[in-house]
BATI-799632 format. One line per field, with one value per residue: y, z, x of N, C-alpha, C in turn; residue in three letters. Coordinates in nm, 4 decimals. Atoms other than C-alpha are relative to their C-alpha. Layout:
% residues N
n.c2: c(Y|...)
n.c3: c(Z|...)
n.c1: c(X|...)
ca.c2: c(Y|...)
ca.c3: c(Z|...)
ca.c1: c(X|...)
c.c2: c(Y|...)
c.c3: c(Z|...)
c.c1: c(X|...)
aa: c(ALA|...)
***
This chain:
% residues 240
n.c2: c(-0.1078|-0.1026|-0.1348|-0.0105|0.0621|-0.0833|-0.1243|0.0120|-0.1083|-0.0429|0.0348|-0.1006|-0.0569|0.0784|0.1126|-0.0561|-0.0318|0.1285|0.0297|-0.0931|0.0185|0.1380|0.0762|-0.1017|0.0411|-0.0173|-0.1435|-0.0376|0.0421|-0.0895|-0.1262|0.0276|0.0074|0.0337|0.0983|0.1255|0.0623|0.0542|0.1198|0.1033|0.0466|0.0751|0.1298|0.0822|0.0134|-0.0821|-0.0989|0.0230|-0.1106|0.0174|-0.1257|0.0314|-0.0533|0.1016|-0.0572|0.0090|-0.0240|0.0556|-0.0438|0.0922|-0.0401|0.0431|-0.0408|-0.1098|-0.0416|0.0986|0.1106|-0.0428|-0.0218|0.1303|0.0515|-0.0741|0.0372|0.1303|-0.0142|-0.0690|0.0962|0.0970|-0.0610|-0.0192|0.1315|0.0493|-0.0798|0.0420|0.1378|-0.0071|-0.0400|0.1112|0.1011|-0.0567|0.0122|0.1408|0.0317|-0.0668|0.0695|0.1331|0.1034|0.0068|-0.0236|-0.1409|-0.0403|-0.0521|-0.1320|-0.0280|0.1006|-0.0577|0.0029|-0.1172|-0.1248|-0.0094|-0.1269|-0.1111|0.0081|-0.0457|-0.1456|-0.0628|0.0196|-0.0851|-0.1400|-0.0400|-0.0103|-0.1150|-0.1202|0.0052|-0.0354|-0.1404|-0.0833|0.0242|0.0700|0.0527|0.0109|-0.1167|-0.0091|0.0395|0.0811|-0.0726|0.0422|-0.0929|0.0565|-0.0871|0.0680|-0.0079|0.0214|0.0981|-0.0041|0.0752|0.0620|0.0449|0.1051|0.1249|0.0646|0.1390|0.0436|-0.0901|-0.0376|-0.1281|-0.0376|-0.1367|-0.0006|-0.1229|0.0165|-0.1313|-0.0061|-0.0646|0.0993|-0.0537|0.0623|-0.0386|0.0601|-0.0180|0.0462|0.0376|-0.0460|0.1200|0.1058|0.0858|0.1213|-0.0209|-0.1017|-0.1382|-0.0801|0.0533|-0.0713|0.0456|-0.0798|0.0529|-0.0695|0.0858|-0.0559|0.0460|0.0650|0.0174|0.0791|0.0215|0.1077|0.0049|0.1081|-0.0604|0.1022|0.0103|-0.1263|0.0111|0.0886|-0.0767|-0.0971|0.0730|0.0285|-0.1240|-0.0304|0.0818|0.0068|-0.1264|-0.0269|0.0952|-0.0321|-0.1207|0.0459|0.0608|-0.1090|-0.0636|0.0863|-0.0038|-0.1276|0.0011|0.0850|-0.0759|-0.1086|0.0615|0.0391|-0.1215|-0.0559|0.0863|-0.0308|-0.1326|0.0108|0.0743|-0.0837|-0.1184|0.0120|-0.0584)
n.c3: c(-0.1010|0.0495|-0.0482|-0.1350|-0.0925|-0.0183|-0.0676|-0.1456|-0.0439|-0.1396|-0.0747|-0.1055|-0.0201|-0.0992|0.0613|0.0772|-0.0986|-0.0351|0.1092|-0.0052|-0.1206|-0.0272|0.1204|0.0843|0.1399|0.0572|0.0169|0.1196|0.1158|0.0079|0.0560|0.1407|0.0703|-0.1055|0.0419|0.0306|-0.1267|-0.0616|0.0765|-0.0415|-0.1334|0.0154|0.0616|-0.1044|-0.1046|-0.1155|-0.0150|0.0830|-0.0131|0.0474|0.0139|0.0593|-0.0732|-0.0302|0.0106|-0.1145|0.0347|-0.1177|-0.0233|-0.1012|-0.0911|-0.1340|-0.1090|-0.0745|0.0490|-0.0372|0.0958|0.1259|-0.0198|0.0047|0.1358|0.0955|-0.0242|0.0621|0.1446|0.0453|-0.0118|0.1088|0.1264|-0.0005|0.0156|0.1360|0.0895|-0.0140|0.0478|0.1472|0.0437|-0.0214|0.1015|0.1276|0.0000|0.0216|0.1391|0.0832|-0.0199|0.0579|-0.1010|-0.0675|-0.1432|-0.0257|-0.1352|-0.0083|-0.0610|-0.0610|-0.1003|-0.0736|-0.1425|-0.0319|0.0338|-0.0773|-0.0748|0.0930|0.0429|-0.1117|-0.0119|0.1100|-0.0236|-0.1119|0.0375|0.0843|-0.0865|-0.0889|0.0777|0.0229|-0.1242|-0.0303|0.0853|-0.0383|-0.1293|-0.0340|0.1130|0.0181|-0.1096|0.0560|0.1207|0.1040|0.0194|-0.0110|0.0817|0.0161|0.0342|-0.1016|0.0508|-0.0770|0.0180|-0.1073|0.0371|-0.1147|0.0366|-0.0747|-0.0031|-0.0450|0.0130|0.0916|0.1074|-0.0265|0.0892|-0.0109|0.0757|0.0060|0.0546|0.0143|0.0977|-0.0345|-0.0149|-0.0135|-0.1103|0.0006|-0.1019|0.0231|-0.0991|0.0698|-0.0609|-0.0585|-0.0053|0.1161|-0.0556|-0.1420|-0.0206|0.0247|0.0535|0.1086|0.0122|0.1163|0.0470|0.1237|0.0454|0.0452|-0.0572|0.0483|-0.1013|0.0419|-0.0956|0.0331|-0.0833|0.0032|-0.0728|-0.0282|0.0160|0.1427|0.0383|-0.0448|0.0947|0.1238|-0.0288|0.0102|0.1421|0.0641|-0.0501|0.0691|0.1450|0.0321|0.1439|0.0628|-0.0379|0.0746|0.1345|-0.0147|-0.0203|0.1310|0.0821|-0.0551|0.0386|0.1449|0.0253|-0.0433|0.0940|0.1238|-0.0218|-0.0131|0.1340|0.0753|-0.0452|0.0500|0.1441|0.0193|-0.0393|0.0856|0.1096|0.1143)
n.c1: c(0.0080|0.0901|-0.0264|0.0554|-0.0935|-0.1173|0.0380|-0.0069|0.0869|-0.0086|-0.1207|-0.0139|-0.1339|-0.0742|-0.0703|-0.1100|-0.1037|-0.0618|-0.0930|-0.1130|-0.0812|-0.0412|-0.0307|-0.0644|-0.0165|0.1336|0.0173|-0.0763|0.0796|0.1161|-0.0494|-0.0339|0.1280|0.0961|0.1003|-0.0668|-0.0400|0.1211|0.0342|-0.0962|0.0383|0.1255|-0.0324|-0.0596|0.1031|-0.0358|0.1064|0.1176|0.0935|0.1368|0.0716|0.1292|0.1148|0.0999|0.1329|0.0910|0.1402|0.0652|0.1377|0.0512|0.1072|-0.0404|0.0881|-0.0622|-0.1312|-0.1011|0.0087|-0.0605|-0.1433|-0.0653|0.0147|-0.0820|-0.1399|-0.0215|0.0129|-0.1208|-0.1092|0.0180|-0.0385|-0.1452|-0.0614|0.0220|-0.0823|-0.1387|-0.0110|0.0039|-0.1341|-0.0927|0.0289|-0.0435|-0.1457|-0.0338|0.0266|-0.0992|-0.1273|0.0175|-0.0090|-0.1298|0.0057|-0.0270|0.0359|0.1360|-0.0003|0.1297|0.0328|0.1118|-0.0304|-0.0818|0.0702|0.1242|0.0104|0.0218|0.1391|0.0819|-0.0145|0.0739|0.1431|0.0403|-0.0174|0.1134|0.1179|-0.0146|0.0317|0.1451|0.0680|-0.0299|0.0859|0.1391|-0.0028|0.1331|0.0914|0.0887|0.0979|0.1305|-0.0174|-0.0721|-0.1390|-0.1116|-0.1073|-0.1160|-0.1237|-0.1042|-0.1348|-0.0759|-0.1449|-0.0658|-0.1269|-0.0787|-0.0934|0.0110|-0.1311|0.0018|-0.1389|-0.0701|0.0913|0.0650|0.1084|0.0502|0.1239|0.0776|0.1347|0.0631|0.1075|0.1260|0.1065|0.1351|0.0734|0.1416|0.0861|0.1432|0.0973|0.1226|0.1250|0.0601|-0.1021|-0.0261|-0.0618|-0.0205|-0.1041|0.0420|-0.1101|-0.0823|-0.1269|-0.0758|-0.1127|-0.0572|-0.1193|-0.1096|-0.1227|-0.1296|-0.0824|-0.1384|-0.0766|-0.1405|-0.0552|-0.1455|-0.0651|-0.1301|-0.1037|-0.0311|-0.0627|-0.1390|-0.0677|-0.0190|-0.1051|-0.1256|-0.0190|-0.0442|-0.1346|-0.0993|0.0263|0.0662|0.0056|0.0912|0.1372|0.0372|0.0360|0.1322|0.0953|0.0165|0.0846|0.1355|0.0619|0.0186|0.1157|0.1171|0.0248|0.0483|0.1397|0.0789|0.0121|0.0907|0.1359|0.0340|0.0248|0.1251|0.1144|0.0115|0.0973|-0.0701)
ca.c2: c(-2.5716|-2.3267|-1.9523|-1.9908|-2.2159|-1.9433|-1.6369|-1.5868|-1.3899|-1.3724|-1.3807|-1.2038|-0.9761|-1.2059|-1.4997|-1.2761|-1.1616|-1.5268|-1.5825|-1.2781|-1.3589|-1.7380|-1.8485|-1.6169|-1.8281|-1.8417|-1.4661|-1.4330|-1.6304|-1.4139|-1.1050|-1.2694|-1.3678|-1.3652|-1.5544|-1.8153|-1.8752|-1.9213|-2.1674|-2.3549|-2.3727|-2.4884|-2.7631|-2.8887|-2.8892|-2.6278|-2.3790|-2.3956|-2.1483|-2.1499|-1.8578|-1.9114|-1.8490|-2.0413|-1.9882|-1.9182|-1.9469|-1.9984|-1.9787|-2.1192|-2.0846|-2.1008|-2.0705|-1.8384|-1.6682|-1.9303|-2.1989|-1.9969|-1.9060|-2.2719|-2.3670|-2.0911|-2.1774|-2.5364|-2.4282|-2.1856|-2.4512|-2.6919|-2.4457|-2.3627|-2.7301|-2.8138|-2.5257|-2.6340|-2.9998|-2.9106|-2.7379|-3.0346|-3.2767|-3.0448|-3.0398|-3.4206|-3.4421|-3.1923|-3.3901|-3.7042|-3.8962|-3.8227|-3.8329|-3.4825|-3.3160|-3.2403|-2.8675|-2.8731|-3.1228|-3.0644|-3.1693|-2.8925|-2.6353|-2.7084|-2.4077|-2.1768|-2.2975|-2.2365|-1.8807|-1.7985|-1.9470|-1.7654|-1.4417|-1.4312|-1.4962|-1.2319|-0.9701|-1.0798|-1.0505|-0.7148|-0.5808|-0.7400|-0.8207|-0.8911|-0.9815|-0.7152|-0.5882|-0.6452|-0.8641|-0.7653|-0.7814|-0.6146|-0.6572|-0.5206|-0.6073|-0.6894|-0.6764|-0.9686|-0.9353|-1.1928|-1.3056|-1.4914|-1.7684|-2.1253|-2.2971|-2.6739|-2.7965|-2.6535|-2.6024|-2.2512|-2.1493|-1.7891|-1.7233|-1.4418|-1.4344|-1.1296|-1.0372|-0.8876|-1.0910|-1.0099|-1.0728|-1.0664|-1.1326|-1.1819|-1.1973|-1.3896|-1.2647|-1.6235|-1.9395|-2.1335|-2.4933|-2.3848|-2.1011|-1.7275|-1.6207|-1.6668|-1.5748|-1.5913|-1.4821|-1.5233|-1.4296|-1.5635|-1.4659|-1.4927|-1.7265|-1.7173|-1.9610|-1.9720|-2.2830|-2.3065|-2.6173|-2.4669|-2.7993|-2.8201|-2.4514|-2.5165|-2.8045|-2.5777|-2.3198|-2.5826|-2.6825|-2.3209|-2.2867|-2.5680|-2.5343|-2.1653|-2.1382|-2.4550|-2.3497|-2.0085|-2.1864|-2.3910|-2.0742|-1.9167|-2.2159|-2.2101|-1.8428|-1.8939|-2.1779|-1.9599|-1.6694|-1.9004|-2.0367|-1.6887|-1.5687|-1.8709|-1.7969|-1.4346|-1.5246|-1.7739|-1.5149|-1.2447|-1.1882|-1.1359)
ca.c3: c(-3.6693|-3.7095|-3.6664|-3.3568|-3.2014|-3.2325|-3.1140|-2.7452|-2.5930|-2.2295|-2.0889|-1.7525|-1.6725|-1.3830|-1.6080|-1.8337|-1.5212|-1.4312|-1.7759|-1.7338|-1.3814|-1.3898|-1.7522|-1.9187|-2.2333|-2.2910|-2.2408|-2.5056|-2.7467|-2.6628|-2.7393|-3.0661|-3.1871|-2.9422|-3.1420|-3.2667|-2.9133|-2.7821|-3.0655|-2.9693|-2.6034|-2.7112|-2.9274|-2.6147|-2.4110|-2.1825|-2.2451|-2.3848|-2.4414|-2.4781|-2.6075|-2.6642|-2.5245|-2.3718|-2.4361|-2.1607|-2.2089|-1.8742|-1.8284|-1.5235|-1.3458|-0.9728|-0.6427|-0.4785|-0.5277|-0.3431|-0.5781|-0.8819|-0.7371|-0.6886|-1.0289|-1.2122|-1.0425|-1.1576|-1.5060|-1.5419|-1.4249|-1.6829|-1.9703|-1.8684|-1.8399|-2.1772|-2.3460|-2.2091|-2.2836|-2.6438|-2.6771|-2.5320|-2.7688|-3.0622|-2.9663|-2.9571|-3.3029|-3.4501|-3.3033|-3.4733|-3.1502|-3.0442|-2.6724|-2.5331|-2.1950|-2.0907|-2.0300|-1.9405|-1.6589|-1.4993|-1.1604|-1.1682|-1.3242|-1.0885|-0.8635|-1.1675|-1.2873|-0.9406|-0.9316|-1.2739|-1.1907|-0.8578|-1.0108|-1.2746|-1.0119|-0.7783|-1.0543|-1.1315|-0.7676|-0.7320|-1.0250|-0.9193|-0.5465|-0.5395|-0.7698|-0.9252|-0.6591|-0.8893|-1.1921|-1.4765|-1.5744|-1.5034|-1.7406|-1.7974|-1.9013|-1.6558|-1.7215|-1.6087|-1.5592|-1.3522|-1.3595|-1.1297|-1.1223|-0.9993|-0.8919|-0.8598|-0.7908|-1.0809|-1.3004|-1.3281|-1.4775|-1.5461|-1.6552|-1.7487|-1.8073|-1.9425|-2.1339|-2.1313|-2.0098|-2.0490|-1.7341|-1.6894|-1.4009|-1.4292|-1.1647|-1.3078|-1.2510|-1.1650|-1.0794|-1.3674|-1.2736|-0.9136|-0.9616|-0.9383|-1.0772|-1.3840|-1.4081|-1.7102|-1.8388|-2.1695|-2.3300|-2.4582|-2.2192|-2.3374|-2.1524|-2.1803|-2.0170|-2.0142|-1.8848|-1.7935|-1.6932|-1.5187|-1.5188|-1.8972|-1.9333|-1.7299|-1.9637|-2.2655|-2.1007|-2.0715|-2.4351|-2.5391|-2.3263|-2.5094|-2.8556|-2.8942|-3.2638|-3.3584|-3.1640|-3.3316|-3.6682|-3.5482|-3.4333|-3.7740|-3.9413|-3.7041|-3.7745|-4.1482|-4.1447|-3.9532|-4.1942|-4.4935|-4.3450|-4.2588|-4.6134|-4.7586|-4.5497|-4.6583|-5.0281|-4.9974|-4.8306|-5.0912|-5.3469|-5.6663)
ca.c1: c(0.6901|0.4065|0.4155|0.1983|0.4639|0.7234|0.5370|0.6089|0.3209|0.4199|0.7720|0.7822|1.0755|1.1637|1.2513|1.4610|1.6456|1.7052|1.8593|2.0806|2.1983|2.2284|2.2667|2.5203|2.5605|2.1859|2.1861|2.4575|2.2390|1.9370|2.1433|2.2495|1.9027|1.6141|1.3500|1.5952|1.7219|1.3695|1.3041|1.6215|1.5135|1.1688|1.3222|1.5015|1.1761|1.3298|1.0509|0.7001|0.4192|0.0454|-0.1550|-0.5241|-0.8675|-1.1515|-1.5192|-1.7691|-2.1440|-2.3130|-2.6920|-2.8622|-3.1954|-3.1263|-3.3072|-3.0537|-2.7192|-2.5144|-2.6417|-2.5425|-2.2037|-2.1138|-2.2503|-2.0643|-1.7347|-1.7699|-1.8736|-1.5825|-1.3427|-1.4849|-1.4343|-1.0771|-0.9882|-1.1435|-0.9633|-0.6276|-0.6940|-0.7791|-0.4430|-0.2588|-0.4328|-0.3599|0.0088|0.0145|-0.1428|0.1012|0.3903|0.2531|0.2393|0.5958|0.6552|0.6515|0.6472|0.2911|0.2991|-0.0682|-0.0604|-0.4002|-0.2679|-0.0077|-0.2403|-0.5303|-0.4507|-0.4378|-0.7763|-0.9218|-0.7840|-0.9317|-1.2708|-1.2877|-1.1572|-1.4297|-1.6945|-1.5525|-1.5729|-1.9288|-2.0334|-1.8619|-2.0640|-2.3951|-2.3851|-2.7604|-3.0483|-3.2728|-3.5139|-3.8128|-3.8765|-3.6471|-3.2820|-2.9511|-2.6582|-2.3114|-1.9566|-1.6792|-1.3056|-1.0919|-0.7160|-0.5280|-0.1670|0.0660|0.3246|0.3396|0.6604|0.7007|1.0550|1.2573|0.9541|0.8142|0.4813|0.3855|0.0316|-0.2023|-0.5786|-0.7604|-1.0708|-1.4179|-1.7147|-2.0823|-2.2886|-2.6650|-2.9043|-3.2789|-3.5499|-3.8454|-4.1968|-4.2955|-4.0972|-3.9417|-3.8626|-3.8970|-3.6443|-3.7062|-3.3674|-3.1515|-2.7850|-2.5581|-2.2211|-2.0434|-1.7164|-1.3876|-1.1065|-0.7473|-0.5150|-0.1360|0.1015|0.4821|0.6604|1.0277|1.2245|1.5268|1.7162|1.6913|1.7721|2.0880|2.1742|2.1239|2.3472|2.6228|2.5697|2.6103|2.9220|3.0999|2.9382|2.8543|2.9413|2.7490|2.4402|2.4468|2.4436|2.1443|1.9692|2.0323|1.8684|1.5699|1.5062|1.5532|1.3003|1.0576|1.0992|1.0503|0.7286|0.6070|0.6780|0.4976|0.1905|0.2025|0.2226|-0.0629|-0.2833|-0.2143|-0.4899|-0.2866)
c.c2: c(0.1126|0.1354|0.0158|-0.0599|0.0952|0.1281|-0.0229|0.1148|0.0558|-0.0540|0.1079|0.0487|-0.0862|-0.1150|0.0506|0.0392|-0.1269|-0.0420|0.0826|-0.0307|-0.1390|-0.0801|0.0928|-0.0397|-0.0001|0.1479|0.0494|-0.0371|0.0886|0.1344|-0.0148|-0.0026|-0.0519|-0.1101|-0.1357|-0.0733|-0.0615|-0.1253|-0.1157|-0.0572|-0.0827|-0.1387|-0.0968|-0.0260|0.0756|0.1070|-0.0409|0.1107|-0.0400|0.1375|-0.0297|0.0625|-0.1148|0.0659|-0.0220|0.0315|-0.0664|0.0601|-0.0992|0.0638|-0.0579|0.0518|0.1167|0.0234|-0.1033|-0.1177|0.0385|0.0140|-0.1324|-0.0583|0.0695|-0.0280|-0.1325|0.0103|0.0686|-0.0944|-0.0996|0.0589|0.0221|-0.1328|-0.0506|0.0766|-0.0427|-0.1421|-0.0040|0.0369|-0.1160|-0.1089|0.0459|-0.0109|-0.1443|-0.0367|0.0601|-0.0676|-0.1442|-0.1107|-0.0104|0.0326|0.1432|0.0343|0.0610|0.1328|0.0236|-0.1144|0.0577|-0.0045|0.1221|0.1292|0.0154|0.1303|0.1206|0.0038|0.0508|0.1521|0.0704|-0.0099|0.0908|0.1477|0.0515|0.0174|0.1198|0.1304|0.0093|0.0485|0.1450|0.0917|-0.0131|-0.0782|-0.0567|-0.0047|0.1310|0.0003|-0.0369|-0.0814|0.0849|-0.0479|0.1131|-0.0640|0.1018|-0.0848|0.0157|-0.0295|-0.0950|0.0154|-0.0652|-0.0537|-0.0367|-0.1041|-0.1194|-0.0694|-0.1407|-0.0587|0.0996|0.0343|0.1294|0.0253|0.1456|0.0072|0.1341|-0.0319|0.1380|-0.0062|0.0710|-0.1057|0.0711|-0.0750|0.0534|-0.0779|0.0291|-0.0489|-0.0293|0.0576|-0.1162|-0.1112|-0.0788|-0.1203|0.0176|0.1080|0.1389|0.0822|-0.0735|0.0857|-0.0572|0.0884|-0.0679|0.0845|-0.1000|0.0568|-0.0618|-0.0628|-0.0222|-0.0724|-0.0152|-0.1017|-0.0042|-0.1163|0.0453|-0.1013|-0.0096|0.1296|-0.0001|-0.0895|0.0712|0.1043|-0.0656|-0.0361|0.1227|0.0350|-0.0739|-0.0013|0.1283|0.0202|-0.0931|0.0334|0.1272|-0.0349|-0.0628|0.1068|0.0735|-0.0809|0.0010|0.1280|0.0039|-0.0837|0.0725|0.1084|-0.0533|-0.0373|0.1227|0.0634|-0.0834|0.0273|0.1336|-0.0060|-0.0718|0.0884|0.1204|-0.0271|0.0700|-0.0163)
c.c3: c(-0.0568|0.0574|0.1430|0.1039|0.0387|0.0758|0.1505|0.0606|0.1372|0.0647|0.1051|0.0122|0.0952|-0.0640|-0.0853|0.0922|0.0432|-0.1083|0.0148|0.1162|0.0126|-0.1223|-0.1040|-0.1470|-0.0732|-0.0254|-0.1232|-0.1268|-0.0177|-0.0596|-0.1484|-0.0851|0.0973|-0.0436|-0.0275|0.1258|0.0697|-0.0736|0.0362|0.1360|-0.0062|-0.0597|0.1004|0.1165|0.1271|0.0272|-0.0894|0.0285|-0.0525|-0.0062|-0.0707|0.0807|0.0302|0.0034|0.1258|-0.0490|0.1069|0.0148|0.0951|0.0803|0.1371|0.1045|0.0785|-0.0519|0.0313|-0.0967|-0.1318|0.0129|-0.0094|-0.1404|-0.0960|0.0212|-0.0701|-0.1525|-0.0588|-0.0003|-0.1169|-0.1328|-0.0086|-0.0252|-0.1431|-0.1005|0.0028|-0.0516|-0.1514|-0.0546|0.0125|-0.1048|-0.1383|-0.0132|-0.0298|-0.1467|-0.0918|0.0118|-0.0504|0.1012|0.0695|0.1476|0.0290|0.1419|-0.0005|0.0745|0.0788|0.0900|0.0913|0.1512|0.0421|-0.0202|0.0753|0.0765|-0.0902|-0.0445|0.1099|0.0127|-0.1090|0.0230|0.1120|-0.0363|-0.0854|0.0858|0.0938|-0.0724|-0.0274|0.1247|0.0403|-0.0822|0.0395|0.1314|0.0417|-0.1256|-0.0196|0.1076|-0.0451|-0.1259|-0.1106|-0.0059|0.0312|-0.0741|-0.0181|-0.0470|0.1152|-0.0651|0.0939|-0.0332|0.1214|-0.0520|0.1259|-0.0491|0.0920|-0.0084|0.0566|-0.0263|-0.0897|-0.1224|0.0388|-0.1058|0.0266|-0.0868|0.0112|-0.0609|-0.0066|-0.1052|0.0535|0.0009|0.0203|0.1116|0.0027|0.1073|-0.0333|0.1210|-0.0758|0.0715|0.0608|-0.0051|-0.1308|0.0505|0.1481|0.0328|-0.0355|-0.0719|-0.1134|-0.0104|-0.1184|-0.0231|-0.1216|-0.0402|-0.0445|0.0518|-0.0615|0.1152|-0.0565|0.1104|-0.0512|0.0991|-0.0163|0.0861|0.0248|-0.0080|-0.1464|-0.0531|0.0405|-0.0954|-0.1327|0.0170|-0.0112|-0.1451|-0.0720|0.0402|-0.0811|-0.1519|-0.0494|-0.1511|-0.0705|0.0316|-0.0704|-0.1436|0.0023|0.0143|-0.1308|-0.0868|0.0491|-0.0398|-0.1497|-0.0373|0.0368|-0.1000|-0.1328|0.0124|0.0055|-0.1374|-0.0843|0.0362|-0.0546|-0.1484|-0.0280|0.0274|-0.0905|-0.1158|-0.1224|-0.1282)
c.c1: c(-0.0856|0.0368|-0.0491|0.0948|0.1124|-0.0327|-0.0015|-0.0794|0.0325|0.1261|0.0201|0.1435|0.0826|0.0765|0.1148|0.1142|0.0730|0.0995|0.1267|0.0935|0.0606|0.0432|0.0636|0.0113|-0.1350|-0.0253|0.0761|-0.0769|-0.1228|0.0405|0.0320|-0.1270|-0.1053|-0.0964|0.0635|0.0431|-0.1198|-0.0469|0.0927|-0.0376|-0.1278|0.0278|0.0608|-0.0967|0.0362|-0.1039|-0.1163|-0.1001|-0.1371|-0.0640|-0.1314|-0.1120|-0.0949|-0.1373|-0.0824|-0.1414|-0.0860|-0.1396|-0.0648|-0.1126|0.0324|-0.0985|0.0576|0.1414|0.1086|0.0005|0.0651|0.1513|0.0769|-0.0053|0.0969|0.1487|0.0316|-0.0007|0.1225|0.1186|-0.0039|0.0476|0.1507|0.0695|-0.0138|0.0847|0.1452|0.0204|-0.0007|0.1376|0.0969|-0.0209|0.0472|0.1517|0.0414|-0.0190|0.1062|0.1362|-0.0067|0.0280|0.1341|-0.0153|0.0438|-0.0415|-0.1395|0.0007|-0.1289|-0.0439|-0.1082|0.0221|0.0790|-0.0767|-0.1318|-0.0137|-0.0248|-0.1455|-0.0934|0.0047|-0.0805|-0.1500|-0.0495|0.0097|-0.1136|-0.1248|0.0080|-0.0331|-0.1497|-0.0732|0.0264|-0.0900|-0.1462|-0.0025|-0.1356|-0.0853|-0.0760|-0.1086|-0.1409|0.0248|0.0622|0.1439|0.0972|0.1175|0.1115|0.1180|0.0989|0.1352|0.0745|0.1480|0.0648|0.1314|0.0761|0.1002|-0.0225|0.1346|-0.0149|0.1375|0.0744|-0.0829|-0.0699|-0.1064|-0.0353|-0.1254|-0.0718|-0.1353|-0.0644|-0.1101|-0.1217|-0.1099|-0.1328|-0.0727|-0.1432|-0.0749|-0.1458|-0.0782|-0.1291|-0.1226|-0.0783|0.1060|0.0091|0.0791|0.0333|0.1025|-0.0529|0.1075|0.0728|0.1264|0.0765|0.1213|0.0602|0.1196|0.1050|0.1315|0.1260|0.0779|0.1394|0.0762|0.1426|0.0561|0.1515|0.0484|0.1438|0.1133|0.0419|0.0610|0.1472|0.0800|0.0275|0.1099|0.1381|0.0317|0.0536|0.1428|0.1062|-0.0177|-0.0667|-0.0141|-0.0982|-0.1456|-0.0466|-0.0376|-0.1391|-0.1074|-0.0256|-0.0964|-0.1445|-0.0712|-0.0269|-0.1224|-0.1289|-0.0347|-0.0522|-0.1469|-0.0896|-0.0220|-0.0961|-0.1444|-0.0459|-0.0338|-0.1315|-0.1198|-0.0196|-0.0948|0.0594|-0.0827)
aa: c(UNK|UNK|UNK|UNK|UNK|UNK|UNK|UNK|UNK|UNK|UNK|UNK|UNK|UNK|UNK|UNK|UNK|UNK|UNK|UNK|UNK|UNK|UNK|UNK|UNK|UNK|UNK|UNK|UNK|UNK|UNK|UNK|UNK|UNK|UNK|UNK|UNK|UNK|UNK|UNK|UNK|UNK|UNK|UNK|UNK|UNK|UNK|UNK|UNK|UNK|UNK|UNK|UNK|UNK|UNK|UNK|UNK|UNK|UNK|UNK|UNK|UNK|UNK|UNK|UNK|UNK|UNK|UNK|UNK|UNK|UNK|UNK|UNK|UNK|UNK|UNK|UNK|UNK|UNK|UNK|UNK|UNK|UNK|UNK|UNK|UNK|UNK|UNK|UNK|UNK|UNK|UNK|UNK|UNK|UNK|UNK|UNK|UNK|UNK|UNK|UNK|UNK|UNK|UNK|UNK|UNK|UNK|UNK|UNK|UNK|UNK|UNK|UNK|UNK|UNK|UNK|UNK|UNK|UNK|UNK|UNK|UNK|UNK|UNK|UNK|UNK|UNK|UNK|UNK|UNK|UNK|UNK|UNK|UNK|UNK|UNK|UNK|UNK|UNK|UNK|UNK|UNK|UNK|UNK|UNK|UNK|UNK|UNK|UNK|UNK|UNK|UNK|UNK|UNK|UNK|UNK|UNK|UNK|UNK|UNK|UNK|UNK|UNK|UNK|UNK|UNK|UNK|UNK|UNK|UNK|UNK|UNK|UNK|UNK|UNK|UNK|UNK|UNK|UNK|UNK|UNK|UNK|UNK|UNK|UNK|UNK|UNK|UNK|UNK|UNK|UNK|UNK|UNK|UNK|UNK|UNK|UNK|UNK|UNK|UNK|UNK|UNK|UNK|UNK|UNK|UNK|UNK|UNK|UNK|UNK|UNK|UNK|UNK|UNK|UNK|UNK|UNK|UNK|UNK|UNK|UNK|UNK|UNK|UNK|UNK|UNK|UNK|UNK|UNK|UNK|UNK|UNK|UNK|UNK|UNK|UNK|UNK|UNK|UNK|UNK)
***
């Protein structure tokens, strides 16, 4: 278990309210030791988290704005998908091939990817609604901040995307490959995802109800293991 596995970047207030109102024994464990409880829930595949970023580097000569808009949506979608797929493959490798719930099911996350791709393009178009009036360039930075949730049966996803993206438009003084315009954007937006399986959380709540003392011992051990690993990393990084 790595330090990155334990850090929980994005837990919305709404899910904490759900714990408090519907899962009193999980709430008791959270009050006892928050990080250890989250590690316990993660070990039961009741919750999972992703915190990373995806790179964008889009450059395209186009004939008109509509062509670029469609291209950039597809390109953004491609980068988001590849970033998430990389995480999923990394998780599989770290688990040494053990069977594991696929948090990043692209079928389920398709709507999220569409929202991010469209959101980046909307901010781009808001900043530069038209090409430069004469040959030359226009460039700037845009801020992206999007968050929402996705519910599928008893599975809940909460996600957040934020970051700064550099955008640049160019009107050529003569056609290049039949195109008078060039549009580009680049950046590395952050993407955070929290997944909750409410059926498994309910099962963990029942486990805590009947085995509270044993689960607290387990939570103690999980936190101790985490602290040992964190200390080891700190000692390795120190220049003595």
